[in-house]
C-alpha positions in Angstrom: -10.2 52.4 25.7 -11.2 48.8 26.1 -14.9 48.0 26.6 -15.7 46.2 29.8 -18.5 43.8 30.7 -20.9 46.7 31.5 -20.5 48.0 27.9 -21.6 44.7 26.3 -25.1 44.0 25.2 -27.3 43.0 28.2 -28.3 39.4 28.4 -30.7 37.3 30.4 -28.9 37.1 33.8 -26.4 39.2 35.7 -23.8 37.8 38.0 -21.7 39.9 40.3 -18.0 38.9 40.5 -15.9 41.0 42.8 -16.3 44.7 41.9 -17.4 44.1 38.3 -20.6 42.8 36.8 -20.5 40.0 34.3 -23.6 39.5 32.1 -24.3 35.9 31.3 -26.9 34.1 29.2 -28.4 30.6 29.8 -25.9 29.0 27.5 -23.0 30.5 29.4 -24.4 29.2 32.7 -24.6 25.7 31.2 -21.0 26.0 30.0 -20.0 27.2 33.5 -21.6 24.2 35.1 -19.9 21.9 32.6 -16.6 23.5 33.3 -17.0 23.3 37.1 -17.9 19.6 36.8 -14.8 18.9 34.7 -12.6 20.7 37.2 -14.1 18.7 40.1 -13.3 15.5 38.2 -9.7 16.7 37.6 -9.3 17.6 41.2 -10.7 14.3 42.5 -8.2 12.5 40.2 -5.4 14.6 41.6 -6.5 13.7 45.1 -6.6 10.0 44.3 -3.2 10.1 42.7 -1.7 12.0 45.7 -3.3 9.6 48.2 -1.8 6.7 46.3 1.7 8.2 46.6 4.1 7.0 49.4 4.0 10.3 51.2 0.7 12.2 50.4 1.0 15.9 50.7 -1.8 17.0 53.1 -1.6 20.6 52.0 -2.2 19.9 48.4 -5.1 17.6 49.1 -6.7 20.2 51.4 -6.2 22.8 48.7 -7.9 20.7 46.1 -10.8 19.9 48.5 -11.4 23.6 49.1 -11.4 24.3 45.4 -13.9 21.4 44.8 -16.2 23.0 47.4 -15.9 26.3 45.6 -16.8 24.7 42.3 -19.8 23.0 43.9 -21.0 26.4 45.2 -20.5 27.8 41.7 -22.6 25.0 40.2 -25.4 25.7 42.8 -25.4 29.4 41.9 -25.4 28.7 38.2 -28.3 26.2 38.6 -30.2 28.8 40.6 -29.8 31.3 37.8 -31.1 28.7 35.4 -34.0 28.0 37.6 -32.8 24.5 38.4 -31.9 25.0 42.0 -32.5 22.0 44.3 -34.2 23.1 47.4 
């Protein structure tokens, strides 16, 4: 039987994702923020490239914009867990 997140050693913070609970420490939240920021830059680059094409695909652009917003929400949540939330 494979051990799930609940079976791991408890850490500083708990984040609920779907039905499971994932336990994260401060370093993991920092990594998460860094990862989200990287993904935002990647998606912004994809949007710029798509807009520069002769026939930009509106659906792709909208999809990337929605994902960027989700990443920004994830960053806000992680910052809140780190006590860095901007009010």
